[in-house]
PDB file of the backbone (N, CA, C, O) and the ligand in Angstrom, with CONECT records:
HET     ZN  A 101       1
ATOM      1  N   UNK A   1       2.980 -25.846   7.900  1.00  0.00           N
ATOM      2  CA  UNK A   1       3.004 -25.571   9.359  1.00  0.00           C
ATOM      3  C   UNK A   1       2.236 -26.670  10.099  1.00  0.00           C
ATOM      4  O   UNK A   1       1.100 -26.994   9.755  1.00  0.00           O
ATOM      5  N   UNK A   2       2.869 -27.219  11.097  1.00  0.00           N
ATOM      6  CA  UNK A   2       2.224 -28.267  11.878  1.00  0.00           C
ATOM      7  C   UNK A   2       1.180 -27.665  12.825  1.00  0.00           C
ATOM      8  O   UNK A   2       1.375 -26.579  13.371  1.00  0.00           O
ATOM      9  N   UNK A   3       0.091 -28.376  13.006  1.00  0.00           N
ATOM     10  CA  UNK A   3      -0.931 -27.922  13.953  1.00  0.00           C
ATOM     11  C   UNK A   3      -0.978 -28.908  15.112  1.00  0.00           C
ATOM     12  O   UNK A   3      -1.060 -30.120  14.913  1.00  0.00           O
ATOM     13  N   UNK A   4      -0.925 -28.372  16.317  1.00  0.00           N
ATOM     14  CA  UNK A   4      -0.938 -29.231  17.503  1.00  0.00           C
ATOM     15  C   UNK A   4      -2.031 -28.757  18.466  1.00  0.00           C
ATOM     16  O   UNK A   4      -2.505 -27.623  18.392  1.00  0.00           O
ATOM     17  N   UNK A   5      -2.405 -29.642  19.350  1.00  0.00           N
ATOM     18  CA  UNK A   5      -3.381 -29.279  20.382  1.00  0.00           C
ATOM     19  C   UNK A   5      -2.768 -28.235  21.302  1.00  0.00           C
ATOM     20  O   UNK A   5      -1.611 -28.356  21.703  1.00  0.00           O
ATOM     21  N   UNK A   6      -3.535 -27.222  21.632  1.00  0.00           N
ATOM     22  CA  UNK A   6      -3.063 -26.152  22.511  1.00  0.00           C
ATOM     23  C   UNK A   6      -2.752 -26.724  23.894  1.00  0.00           C
ATOM     24  O   UNK A   6      -3.597 -27.361  24.522  1.00  0.00           O
ATOM     25  N   UNK A   7      -1.520 -26.486  24.355  1.00  0.00           N
ATOM     26  CA  UNK A   7      -1.082 -27.039  25.630  1.00  0.00           C
ATOM     27  C   UNK A   7      -1.771 -26.371  26.812  1.00  0.00           C
ATOM     28  O   UNK A   7      -1.892 -26.954  27.889  1.00  0.00           O
ATOM     29  N   UNK A   8      -2.218 -25.145  26.594  1.00  0.00           N
ATOM     30  CA  UNK A   8      -2.816 -24.383  27.695  1.00  0.00           C
ATOM     31  C   UNK A   8      -4.222 -24.878  28.031  1.00  0.00           C
ATOM     32  O   UNK A   8      -4.627 -24.867  29.194  1.00  0.00           O
ATOM     33  N   UNK A   9      -4.964 -25.309  27.013  1.00  0.00           N
ATOM     34  CA  UNK A   9      -6.359 -25.674  27.255  1.00  0.00           C
ATOM     35  C   UNK A   9      -6.674 -27.117  26.832  1.00  0.00           C
ATOM     36  O   UNK A   9      -7.819 -27.559  26.928  1.00  0.00           O
ATOM     37  N   UNK A  10      -5.650 -27.846  26.364  1.00  0.00           N
ATOM     38  CA  UNK A  10      -5.849 -29.246  25.972  1.00  0.00           C
ATOM     39  C   UNK A  10      -6.861 -29.428  24.852  1.00  0.00           C
ATOM     40  O   UNK A  10      -7.476 -30.487  24.731  1.00  0.00           O
ATOM     41  N   UNK A  11      -7.031 -28.416  24.047  1.00  0.00           N
ATOM     42  CA  UNK A  11      -7.934 -28.549  22.909  1.00  0.00           C
ATOM     43  C   UNK A  11      -9.355 -28.115  23.199  1.00  0.00           C
ATOM     44  O   UNK A  11     -10.203 -28.113  22.307  1.00  0.00           O
ATOM     45  N   UNK A  12      -9.621 -27.745  24.443  1.00  0.00           N
ATOM     46  CA  UNK A  12     -10.993 -27.331  24.772  1.00  0.00           C
ATOM     47  C   UNK A  12     -11.314 -25.932  24.246  1.00  0.00           C
ATOM     48  O   UNK A  12     -12.460 -25.625  23.915  1.00  0.00           O
ATOM     49  N   UNK A  13     -10.290 -25.098  24.177  1.00  0.00           N
ATOM     50  CA  UNK A  13     -10.506 -23.746  23.692  1.00  0.00           C
ATOM     51  C   UNK A  13     -10.920 -22.790  24.798  1.00  0.00           C
ATOM     52  O   UNK A  13     -11.021 -21.581  24.589  1.00  0.00           O
ATOM     53  N   UNK A  14     -11.155 -23.347  25.968  1.00  0.00           N
ATOM     54  CA  UNK A  14     -11.502 -22.511  27.109  1.00  0.00           C
ATOM     55  C   UNK A  14     -10.668 -22.942  28.315  1.00  0.00           C
ATOM     56  O   UNK A  14     -10.268 -24.100  28.429  1.00  0.00           O
ATOM     57  N   UNK A  15     -10.421 -22.010  29.191  1.00  0.00           N
ATOM     58  CA  UNK A  15      -9.704 -22.309  30.426  1.00  0.00           C
ATOM     59  C   UNK A  15     -10.465 -21.685  31.593  1.00  0.00           C
ATOM     60  O   UNK A  15     -11.239 -20.744  31.417  1.00  0.00           O
ATOM     61  N   UNK A  16     -10.234 -22.218  32.769  1.00  0.00           N
ATOM     62  CA  UNK A  16     -10.923 -21.686  33.936  1.00  0.00           C
ATOM     63  C   UNK A  16     -10.166 -20.488  34.475  1.00  0.00           C
ATOM     64  O   UNK A  16      -8.970 -20.582  34.752  1.00  0.00           O
ATOM     65  N   UNK A  17     -10.841 -19.380  34.625  1.00  0.00           N
ATOM     66  CA  UNK A  17     -10.214 -18.195  35.190  1.00  0.00           C
ATOM     67  C   UNK A  17      -9.836 -18.464  36.637  1.00  0.00           C
ATOM     68  O   UNK A  17     -10.656 -18.935  37.425  1.00  0.00           O
ATOM     69  N   UNK A  18      -8.577 -18.158  36.984  1.00  0.00           N
ATOM     70  CA  UNK A  18      -8.068 -18.498  38.317  1.00  0.00           C
ATOM     71  C   UNK A  18      -8.820 -17.774  39.437  1.00  0.00           C
ATOM     72  O   UNK A  18      -8.938 -18.295  40.546  1.00  0.00           O
ATOM     73  N   UNK A  19      -9.316 -16.599  39.151  1.00  0.00           N
ATOM     74  CA  UNK A  19      -9.972 -15.807  40.195  1.00  0.00           C
ATOM     75  C   UNK A  19     -11.470 -16.069  40.286  1.00  0.00           C
ATOM     76  O   UNK A  19     -12.028 -16.176  41.378  1.00  0.00           O
ATOM     77  N   UNK A  20     -12.104 -16.170  39.141  1.00  0.00           N
ATOM     78  CA  UNK A  20     -13.568 -16.252  39.145  1.00  0.00           C
ATOM     79  C   UNK A  20     -14.098 -17.665  38.914  1.00  0.00           C
ATOM     80  O   UNK A  20     -15.289 -17.916  39.094  1.00  0.00           O
ATOM     81  N   UNK A  21     -13.205 -18.606  38.509  1.00  0.00           N
ATOM     82  CA  UNK A  21     -13.587 -19.982  38.190  1.00  0.00           C
ATOM     83  C   UNK A  21     -14.596 -20.062  37.050  1.00  0.00           C
ATOM     84  O   UNK A  21     -15.315 -21.049  36.897  1.00  0.00           O
ATOM     85  N   UNK A  22     -14.629 -19.007  36.265  1.00  0.00           N
ATOM     86  CA  UNK A  22     -15.496 -18.982  35.088  1.00  0.00           C
ATOM     87  C   UNK A  22     -14.664 -19.449  33.891  1.00  0.00           C
ATOM     88  O   UNK A  22     -13.480 -19.129  33.781  1.00  0.00           O
ATOM     89  N   UNK A  23     -15.295 -20.201  33.008  1.00  0.00           N
ATOM     90  CA  UNK A  23     -14.588 -20.635  31.813  1.00  0.00           C
ATOM     91  C   UNK A  23     -14.465 -19.463  30.850  1.00  0.00           C
ATOM     92  O   UNK A  23     -15.461 -18.854  30.460  1.00  0.00           O
ATOM     93  N   UNK A  24     -13.233 -19.158  30.476  1.00  0.00           N
ATOM     94  CA  UNK A  24     -12.993 -18.049  29.555  1.00  0.00           C
ATOM     95  C   UNK A  24     -12.215 -18.560  28.345  1.00  0.00           C
ATOM     96  O   UNK A  24     -11.589 -19.618  28.391  1.00  0.00           O
ATOM     97  N   UNK A  25     -12.268 -17.795  27.279  1.00  0.00           N
ATOM     98  CA  UNK A  25     -11.563 -18.178  26.063  1.00  0.00           C
ATOM     99  C   UNK A  25     -10.066 -18.258  26.324  1.00  0.00           C
ATOM    100  O   UNK A  25      -9.484 -17.390  26.975  1.00  0.00           O
ATOM    101  N   UNK A  26      -9.462 -19.305  25.808  1.00  0.00           N
ATOM    102  CA  UNK A  26      -8.026 -19.509  26.002  1.00  0.00           C
ATOM    103  C   UNK A  26      -7.229 -18.477  25.215  1.00  0.00           C
ATOM    104  O   UNK A  26      -7.441 -18.307  24.014  1.00  0.00           O
ATOM    105  N   UNK A  27      -6.309 -17.786  25.894  1.00  0.00           N
ATOM    106  CA  UNK A  27      -5.502 -16.756  25.252  1.00  0.00           C
ATOM    107  C   UNK A  27      -4.536 -17.326  24.222  1.00  0.00           C
ATOM    108  O   UNK A  27      -4.228 -16.686  23.216  1.00  0.00           O
ATOM    109  N   UNK A  28      -4.071 -18.526  24.487  1.00  0.00           N
ATOM    110  CA  UNK A  28      -3.017 -19.102  23.641  1.00  0.00           C
ATOM    111  C   UNK A  28      -3.511 -19.439  22.246  1.00  0.00           C
ATOM    112  O   UNK A  28      -2.812 -19.227  21.256  1.00  0.00           O
ATOM    113  N   UNK A  29      -4.718 -19.965  22.181  1.00  0.00           N
ATOM    114  CA  UNK A  29      -5.207 -20.426  20.881  1.00  0.00           C
ATOM    115  C   UNK A  29      -6.403 -19.609  20.411  1.00  0.00           C
ATOM    116  O   UNK A  29      -6.914 -19.856  19.318  1.00  0.00           O
ATOM    117  N   UNK A  30      -6.861 -18.651  21.198  1.00  0.00           N
ATOM    118  CA  UNK A  30      -7.997 -17.841  20.807  1.00  0.00           C
ATOM    119  C   UNK A  30      -9.295 -18.612  20.777  1.00  0.00           C
ATOM    120  O   UNK A  30     -10.248 -18.218  20.104  1.00  0.00           O
ATOM    121  N   UNK A  31      -9.333 -19.716  21.512  1.00  0.00           N
ATOM    122  CA  UNK A  31     -10.565 -20.495  21.596  1.00  0.00           C
ATOM    123  C   UNK A  31     -10.647 -21.637  20.595  1.00  0.00           C
ATOM    124  O   UNK A  31     -11.600 -22.416  20.612  1.00  0.00           O
ATOM    125  N   UNK A  32      -9.661 -21.735  19.735  1.00  0.00           N
ATOM    126  CA  UNK A  32      -9.684 -22.785  18.702  1.00  0.00           C
ATOM    127  C   UNK A  32      -9.346 -24.148  19.291  1.00  0.00           C
ATOM    128  O   UNK A  32      -9.839 -25.175  18.824  1.00  0.00           O
ATOM    129  N   UNK A  33      -8.502 -24.151  20.317  1.00  0.00           N
ATOM    130  CA  UNK A  33      -8.061 -25.418  20.894  1.00  0.00           C
ATOM    131  C   UNK A  33      -6.813 -25.963  20.226  1.00  0.00           C
ATOM    132  O   UNK A  33      -6.234 -26.956  20.668  1.00  0.00           O
ATOM    133  N   UNK A  34      -6.410 -25.298  19.157  1.00  0.00           N
ATOM    134  CA  UNK A  34      -5.234 -25.750  18.403  1.00  0.00           C
ATOM    135  C   UNK A  34      -4.361 -24.570  18.045  1.00  0.00           C
ATOM    136  O   UNK A  34      -4.840 -23.446  17.897  1.00  0.00           O
ATOM    137  N   UNK A  35      -3.070 -24.837  17.907  1.00  0.00           N
ATOM    138  CA  UNK A  35      -2.111 -23.778  17.573  1.00  0.00           C
ATOM    139  C   UNK A  35      -1.141 -24.282  16.505  1.00  0.00           C
ATOM    140  O   UNK A  35      -0.986 -25.486  16.301  1.00  0.00           O
ATOM    141  N   UNK A  36      -0.498 -23.341  15.836  1.00  0.00           N
ATOM    142  CA  UNK A  36       0.589 -23.674  14.917  1.00  0.00           C
ATOM    143  C   UNK A  36       1.834 -23.993  15.723  1.00  0.00           C
ATOM    144  O   UNK A  36       2.098 -23.369  16.751  1.00  0.00           O
ATOM    145  N   UNK A  37       2.604 -24.976  15.247  1.00  0.00           N
ATOM    146  CA  UNK A  37       3.928 -25.207  15.830  1.00  0.00           C
ATOM    147  C   UNK A  37       4.946 -25.014  14.726  1.00  0.00           C
ATOM    148  O   UNK A  37       4.923 -25.718  13.717  1.00  0.00           O
ATOM    149  N   UNK A  38       5.843 -24.054  14.921  1.00  0.00           N
ATOM    150  CA  UNK A  38       6.807 -23.769  13.859  1.00  0.00           C
ATOM    151  C   UNK A  38       8.036 -24.670  13.975  1.00  0.00           C
ATOM    152  O   UNK A  38       8.098 -25.546  14.837  1.00  0.00           O
ATOM    153  N   UNK A  39       9.007 -24.443  13.099  1.00  0.00           N
ATOM    154  CA  UNK A  39      10.188 -25.304  13.031  1.00  0.00           C
ATOM    155  C   UNK A  39      10.999 -25.286  14.321  1.00  0.00           C
ATOM    156  O   UNK A  39      11.697 -26.247  14.643  1.00  0.00           O
ATOM    157  N   UNK A  40      10.900 -24.195  15.043  1.00  0.00           N
ATOM    158  CA  UNK A  40      11.635 -24.097  16.312  1.00  0.00           C
ATOM    159  C   UNK A  40      10.867 -24.719  17.483  1.00  0.00           C
ATOM    160  O   UNK A  40      11.329 -24.712  18.624  1.00  0.00           O
ATOM    161  N   UNK A  41       9.691 -25.254  17.172  1.00  0.00           N
ATOM    162  CA  UNK A  41       8.894 -25.863  18.232  1.00  0.00           C
ATOM    163  C   UNK A  41       8.131 -24.838  19.046  1.00  0.00           C
ATOM    164  O   UNK A  41       7.675 -25.120  20.154  1.00  0.00           O
ATOM    165  N   UNK A  42       7.999 -23.650  18.488  1.00  0.00           N
ATOM    166  CA  UNK A  42       7.277 -22.589  19.193  1.00  0.00           C
ATOM    167  C   UNK A  42       5.821 -22.579  18.746  1.00  0.00           C
ATOM    168  O   UNK A  42       5.531 -22.553  17.550  1.00  0.00           O
ATOM    169  N   UNK A  43       4.912 -22.599  19.706  1.00  0.00           N
ATOM    170  CA  UNK A  43       3.485 -22.598  19.402  1.00  0.00           C
ATOM    171  C   UNK A  43       2.980 -21.176  19.269  1.00  0.00           C
ATOM    172  O   UNK A  43       3.362 -20.295  20.038  1.00  0.00           O
ATOM    173  N   UNK A  44       2.121 -20.959  18.291  1.00  0.00           N
ATOM    174  CA  UNK A  44       1.494 -19.639  18.189  1.00  0.00           C
ATOM    175  C   UNK A  44       0.068 -19.784  17.646  1.00  0.00           C
ATOM    176  O   UNK A  44      -0.290 -20.748  16.971  1.00  0.00           O
ATOM    177  N   UNK A  45      -0.699 -18.782  17.981  1.00  0.00           N
ATOM    178  CA  UNK A  45      -2.120 -18.762  17.633  1.00  0.00           C
ATOM    179  C   UNK A  45      -2.328 -18.870  16.126  1.00  0.00           C
ATOM    180  O   UNK A  45      -1.575 -18.287  15.346  1.00  0.00           O
ATOM    181  N   UNK A  46      -3.331 -19.602  15.728  1.00  0.00           N
ATOM    182  CA  UNK A  46      -3.706 -19.658  14.316  1.00  0.00           C
ATOM    183  C   UNK A  46      -4.497 -18.393  14.000  1.00  0.00           C
ATOM    184  O   UNK A  46      -5.547 -18.164  14.600  1.00  0.00           O
ATOM    185  N   UNK A  47      -4.014 -17.562  13.065  1.00  0.00           N
ATOM    186  CA  UNK A  47      -4.741 -16.316  12.755  1.00  0.00           C
ATOM    187  C   UNK A  47      -6.152 -16.603  12.259  1.00  0.00           C
ATOM    188  O   UNK A  47      -6.392 -17.595  11.570  1.00  0.00           O
ATOM    189  N   UNK A  48      -7.077 -15.727  12.617  1.00  0.00           N
ATOM    190  CA  UNK A  48      -8.475 -15.905  12.196  1.00  0.00           C
ATOM    191  C   UNK A  48      -8.587 -16.150  10.691  1.00  0.00           C
ATOM    192  O   UNK A  48      -9.393 -16.962  10.236  1.00  0.00           O
ATOM    193  N   UNK A  49      -7.766 -15.437   9.935  1.00  0.00           N
ATOM    194  CA  UNK A  49      -7.827 -15.528   8.488  1.00  0.00           C
ATOM    195  C   UNK A  49      -7.381 -16.881   7.948  1.00  0.00           C
ATOM    196  O   UNK A  49      -7.606 -17.196   6.780  1.00  0.00           O
ATOM    197  N   UNK A  50      -6.748 -17.678   8.803  1.00  0.00           N
ATOM    198  CA  UNK A  50      -6.239 -18.981   8.355  1.00  0.00           C
ATOM    199  C   UNK A  50      -7.224 -20.115   8.585  1.00  0.00           C
ATOM    200  O   UNK A  50      -7.045 -21.212   8.054  1.00  0.00           O
ATOM    201  N   UNK A  51      -8.262 -19.860   9.372  1.00  0.00           N
ATOM    202  CA  UNK A  51      -9.173 -20.951   9.745  1.00  0.00           C
ATOM    203  C   UNK A  51      -9.793 -21.625   8.526  1.00  0.00           C
ATOM    204  O   UNK A  51      -9.989 -22.840   8.504  1.00  0.00           O
ATOM    205  N   UNK A  52     -10.099 -20.816   7.513  1.00  0.00           N
ATOM    206  CA  UNK A  52     -10.679 -21.384   6.299  1.00  0.00           C
ATOM    207  C   UNK A  52      -9.754 -22.395   5.652  1.00  0.00           C
ATOM    208  O   UNK A  52     -10.192 -23.422   5.133  1.00  0.00           O
ATOM    209  N   UNK A  53      -8.459 -22.084   5.691  1.00  0.00           N
ATOM    210  CA  UNK A  53      -7.459 -22.939   5.062  1.00  0.00           C
ATOM    211  C   UNK A  53      -7.248 -24.241   5.831  1.00  0.00           C
ATOM    212  O   UNK A  53      -7.020 -25.295   5.238  1.00  0.00           O
ATOM    213  N   UNK A  54      -7.325 -24.154   7.143  1.00  0.00           N
ATOM    214  CA  UNK A  54      -6.970 -25.312   7.971  1.00  0.00           C
ATOM    215  C   UNK A  54      -8.192 -25.974   8.600  1.00  0.00           C
ATOM    216  O   UNK A  54      -8.048 -26.864   9.439  1.00  0.00           O
ATOM    217  N   UNK A  55      -9.388 -25.554   8.207  1.00  0.00           N
ATOM    218  CA  UNK A  55     -10.613 -26.068   8.832  1.00  0.00           C
ATOM    219  C   UNK A  55     -10.703 -27.593   8.768  1.00  0.00           C
ATOM    220  O   UNK A  55     -11.050 -28.243   9.754  1.00  0.00           O
ATOM    221  N   UNK A  56     -10.389 -28.153   7.608  1.00  0.00           N
ATOM    222  CA  UNK A  56     -10.463 -29.606   7.453  1.00  0.00           C
ATOM    223  C   UNK A  56      -9.507 -30.308   8.400  1.00  0.00           C
ATOM    224  O   UNK A  56      -9.838 -31.319   9.020  1.00  0.00           O
ATOM    225  N   UNK A  57      -8.309 -29.741   8.492  1.00  0.00           N
ATOM    226  CA  UNK A  57      -7.285 -30.325   9.356  1.00  0.00           C
ATOM    227  C   UNK A  57      -7.698 -30.248  10.829  1.00  0.00           C
ATOM    228  O   UNK A  57      -7.518 -31.193  11.597  1.00  0.00           O
ATOM    229  N   UNK A  58      -8.255 -29.095  11.192  1.00  0.00           N
ATOM    230  CA  UNK A  58      -8.705 -28.910  12.570  1.00  0.00           C
ATOM    231  C   UNK A  58      -9.846 -29.874  12.907  1.00  0.00           C
ATOM    232  O   UNK A  58      -9.903 -30.438  14.000  1.00  0.00           O
ATOM    233  N   UNK A  59     -10.731 -30.044  11.961  1.00  0.00           N
ATOM    234  CA  UNK A  59     -11.872 -30.920  12.165  1.00  0.00           C
ATOM    235  C   UNK A  59     -11.401 -32.352  12.400  1.00  0.00           C
ATOM    236  O   UNK A  59     -11.917 -33.069  13.257  1.00  0.00           O
ATOM    237  N   UNK A  60     -10.413 -32.737  11.616  1.00  0.00           N
ATOM    238  CA  UNK A  60      -9.849 -34.076  11.730  1.00  0.00           C
ATOM    239  C   UNK A  60      -9.174 -34.266  13.084  1.00  0.00           C
ATOM    240  O   UNK A  60      -9.350 -35.292  13.742  1.00  0.00           O
ATOM    241  N   UNK A  61      -8.398 -33.260  13.490  1.00  0.00           N
ATOM    242  CA  UNK A  61      -7.701 -33.316  14.770  1.00  0.00           C
ATOM    243  C   UNK A  61      -8.701 -33.382  15.921  1.00  0.00           C
ATOM    244  O   UNK A  61      -8.500 -34.107  16.895  1.00  0.00           O
ATOM    245  N   UNK A  62      -9.773 -32.616  15.792  1.00  0.00           N
ATOM    246  CA  UNK A  62     -10.786 -32.574  16.842  1.00  0.00           C
ATOM    247  C   UNK A  62     -11.501 -33.926  16.945  1.00  0.00           C
ATOM    248  O   UNK A  62     -11.774 -34.413  18.043  1.00  0.00           O
ATOM    249  N   UNK A  63     -11.797 -34.515  15.800  1.00  0.00           N
ATOM    250  CA  UNK A  63     -12.448 -35.822  15.796  1.00  0.00           C
ATOM    251  C   UNK A  63     -11.549 -36.865  16.454  1.00  0.00           C
ATOM    252  O   UNK A  63     -12.010 -37.736  17.191  1.00  0.00           O
ATOM    253  N   UNK A  64     -10.270 -36.752  16.171  1.00  0.00           N
ATOM    254  CA  UNK A  64      -9.285 -37.659  16.745  1.00  0.00           C
ATOM    255  C   UNK A  64      -9.194 -37.477  18.252  1.00  0.00           C
ATOM    256  O   UNK A  64      -9.123 -38.442  19.013  1.00  0.00           O
ATOM    257  N   UNK A  65      -9.198 -36.210  18.663  1.00  0.00           N
ATOM    258  CA  UNK A  65      -9.096 -35.888  20.082  1.00  0.00           C
ATOM    259  C   UNK A  65     -10.297 -36.441  20.842  1.00  0.00           C
ATOM    260  O   UNK A  65     -10.152 -37.024  21.916  1.00  0.00           O
ATOM    261  N   UNK A  66     -11.482 -36.250  20.269  1.00  0.00           N
ATOM    262  CA  UNK A  66     -12.695 -36.699  20.941  1.00  0.00           C
ATOM    263  C   UNK A  66     -12.727 -38.227  21.022  1.00  0.00           C
ATOM    264  O   UNK A  66     -13.201 -38.800  22.003  1.00  0.00           O
ATOM    265  N   UNK A  67     -12.218 -38.866  19.984  1.00  0.00           N
ATOM    266  CA  UNK A  67     -12.161 -40.323  19.983  1.00  0.00           C
ATOM    267  C   UNK A  67     -11.226 -40.807  21.093  1.00  0.00           C
ATOM    268  O   UNK A  67     -11.532 -41.757  21.814  1.00  0.00           O
ATOM    269  N   UNK A  68     -10.093 -40.141  21.212  1.00  0.00           N
ATOM    270  CA  UNK A  68      -9.125 -40.484  22.243  1.00  0.00           C
ATOM    271  C   UNK A  68      -9.738 -40.345  23.631  1.00  0.00           C
ATOM    272  O   UNK A  68      -9.468 -41.136  24.535  1.00  0.00           O
ATOM    273  N   UNK A  69     -10.568 -39.320  23.772  1.00  0.00           N
ATOM    274  CA  UNK A  69     -11.201 -39.069  25.066  1.00  0.00           C
ATOM    275  C   UNK A  69     -12.383 -39.999  25.311  1.00  0.00           C
ATOM    276  O   UNK A  69     -12.892 -40.097  26.427  1.00  0.00           O
ATOM    277  N   UNK A  70     -12.807 -40.675  24.258  1.00  0.00           N
ATOM    278  CA  UNK A  70     -13.932 -41.592  24.407  1.00  0.00           C
ATOM    279  C   UNK A  70     -15.263 -40.956  24.101  1.00  0.00           C
ATOM    280  O   UNK A  70     -16.311 -41.546  24.363  1.00  0.00           O
ATOM    281  N   UNK A  71     -15.235 -39.746  23.544  1.00  0.00           N
ATOM    282  CA  UNK A  71     -16.473 -39.090  23.181  1.00  0.00           C
ATOM    283  C   UNK A  71     -16.787 -39.360  21.717  1.00  0.00           C
ATOM    284  O   UNK A  71     -15.889 -39.468  20.881  1.00  0.00           O
ATOM    285  N   UNK A  72     -18.045 -39.463  21.432  1.00  0.00           N
ATOM    286  CA  UNK A  72     -18.433 -39.582  20.042  1.00  0.00           C
ATOM    287  C   UNK A  72     -19.173 -38.323  19.612  1.00  0.00           C
ATOM    288  O   UNK A  72     -19.339 -38.074  18.418  1.00  0.00           O
ATOM    289  N   UNK A  73     -19.611 -37.543  20.563  1.00  0.00           N
ATOM    290  CA  UNK A  73     -20.381 -36.345  20.237  1.00  0.00           C
ATOM    291  C   UNK A  73     -19.606 -35.085  20.521  1.00  0.00           C
ATOM    292  O   UNK A  73     -18.458 -34.945  20.100  1.00  0.00           O
ATOM    293  N   UNK A  74     -20.222 -34.175  21.229  1.00  0.00           N
ATOM    294  CA  UNK A  74     -19.615 -32.885  21.476  1.00  0.00           C
ATOM    295  C   UNK A  74     -18.620 -32.969  22.629  1.00  0.00           C
ATOM    296  O   UNK A  74     -18.692 -33.877  23.457  1.00  0.00           O
ATOM    297  N   UNK A  75     -17.697 -32.021  22.676  1.00  0.00           N
ATOM    298  CA  UNK A  75     -16.718 -32.020  23.762  1.00  0.00           C
ATOM    299  C   UNK A  75     -17.376 -31.792  25.116  1.00  0.00           C
ATOM    300  O   UNK A  75     -18.518 -31.344  25.213  1.00  0.00           O
ATOM    301  N   UNK A  76     -16.622 -32.114  26.145  1.00  0.00           N
ATOM    302  CA  UNK A  76     -17.126 -31.946  27.504  1.00  0.00           C
ATOM    303  C   UNK A  76     -17.563 -30.513  27.725  1.00  0.00           C
ATOM    304  O   UNK A  76     -16.866 -29.580  27.326  1.00  0.00           O
ATOM    305  N   UNK A  77     -18.694 -30.331  28.348  1.00  0.00           N
ATOM    306  CA  UNK A  77     -19.207 -28.990  28.577  1.00  0.00           C
ATOM    307  C   UNK A  77     -18.421 -28.298  29.682  1.00  0.00           C
ATOM    308  O   UNK A  77     -17.917 -28.939  30.604  1.00  0.00           O
ATOM    309  N   UNK A  78     -18.327 -26.978  29.570  1.00  0.00           N
ATOM    310  CA  UNK A  78     -17.543 -26.222  30.548  1.00  0.00           C
ATOM    311  C   UNK A  78     -17.948 -26.487  31.992  1.00  0.00           C
ATOM    312  O   UNK A  78     -17.084 -26.575  32.866  1.00  0.00           O
ATOM    313  N   UNK A  79     -19.247 -26.617  32.260  1.00  0.00           N
ATOM    314  CA  UNK A  79     -19.646 -26.806  33.666  1.00  0.00           C
ATOM    315  C   UNK A  79     -19.206 -28.183  34.172  1.00  0.00           C
ATOM    316  O   UNK A  79     -18.857 -28.315  35.346  1.00  0.00           O
ATOM    317  N   UNK A  80     -19.215 -29.189  33.336  1.00  0.00           N
ATOM    318  CA  UNK A  80     -18.734 -30.509  33.744  1.00  0.00           C
ATOM    319  C   UNK A  80     -17.252 -30.457  34.058  1.00  0.00           C
ATOM    320  O   UNK A  80     -16.767 -31.088  34.998  1.00  0.00           O
ATOM    321  N   UNK A  81     -16.547 -29.686  33.242  1.00  0.00           N
ATOM    322  CA  UNK A  81     -15.122 -29.542  33.436  1.00  0.00           C
ATOM    323  C   UNK A  81     -14.826 -28.850  34.764  1.00  0.00           C
ATOM    324  O   UNK A  81     -13.896 -29.230  35.476  1.00  0.00           O
ATOM    325  N   UNK A  82     -15.615 -27.842  35.089  1.00  0.00           N
ATOM    326  CA  UNK A  82     -15.426 -27.100  36.322  1.00  0.00           C
ATOM    327  C   UNK A  82     -15.636 -28.003  37.531  1.00  0.00           C
ATOM    328  O   UNK A  82     -14.908 -27.899  38.519  1.00  0.00           O
ATOM    329  N   UNK A  83     -16.619 -28.883  37.458  1.00  0.00           N
ATOM    330  CA  UNK A  83     -16.885 -29.823  38.540  1.00  0.00           C
ATOM    331  C   UNK A  83     -15.696 -30.739  38.740  1.00  0.00           C
ATOM    332  O   UNK A  83     -15.271 -30.989  39.868  1.00  0.00           O
ATOM    333  N   UNK A  84     -15.157 -31.242  37.627  1.00  0.00           N
ATOM    334  CA  UNK A  84     -14.027 -32.147  37.704  1.00  0.00           C
ATOM    335  C   UNK A  84     -12.824 -31.468  38.333  1.00  0.00           C
ATOM    336  O   UNK A  84     -12.126 -32.060  39.156  1.00  0.00           O
ATOM    337  N   UNK A  85     -12.581 -30.205  37.936  1.00  0.00           N
ATOM    338  CA  UNK A  85     -11.405 -29.509  38.437  1.00  0.00           C
ATOM    339  C   UNK A  85     -11.485 -29.238  39.932  1.00  0.00           C
ATOM    340  O   UNK A  85     -10.471 -29.281  40.629  1.00  0.00           O
ATOM    341  N   UNK A  86     -12.679 -28.961  40.424  1.00  0.00           N
ATOM    342  CA  UNK A  86     -12.824 -28.662  41.843  1.00  0.00           C
ATOM    343  C   UNK A  86     -12.562 -29.892  42.718  1.00  0.00           C
ATOM    344  O   UNK A  86     -12.148 -29.775  43.871  1.00  0.00           O
ATOM    345  N   UNK A  87     -12.811 -31.070  42.142  1.00  0.00           N
ATOM    346  CA  UNK A  87     -12.557 -32.306  42.894  1.00  0.00           C
ATOM    347  C   UNK A  87     -11.075 -32.596  43.014  1.00  0.00           C
ATOM    348  O   UNK A  87     -10.633 -33.260  43.952  1.00  0.00           O
ATOM    349  N   UNK A  88     -10.303 -32.087  42.046  1.00  0.00           N
ATOM    350  CA  UNK A  88      -8.863 -32.389  42.024  1.00  0.00           C
ATOM    351  C   UNK A  88      -8.115 -31.782  43.205  1.00  0.00           C
ATOM    352  O   UNK A  88      -6.901 -31.952  43.319  1.00  0.00           O
TER     353      UNK A  88
HETATM  354 ZN    ZN A 101      -5.868 -23.001  24.115  1.00  0.00          ZN2+
END
């Protein structure tokens, strides 16, 4: 099963609630930031029980994502993200 970055949250694992502007766990990926993509191209949540199996793969994808973004450390913090979104 292919693993792709969650389209809903861009790999952050959190999304901004439309009403409260609070960062909440992404429904699509359950906060993982990544989802399974099946043969039909349909994305679905990675079950909790599968994280152990795909942890290495997720770690690699996350490292790649952060490199692409220009980060070497931790992902952008939710409050920084909220500031950016309000400017848009
Ligand atoms: Zn997500």
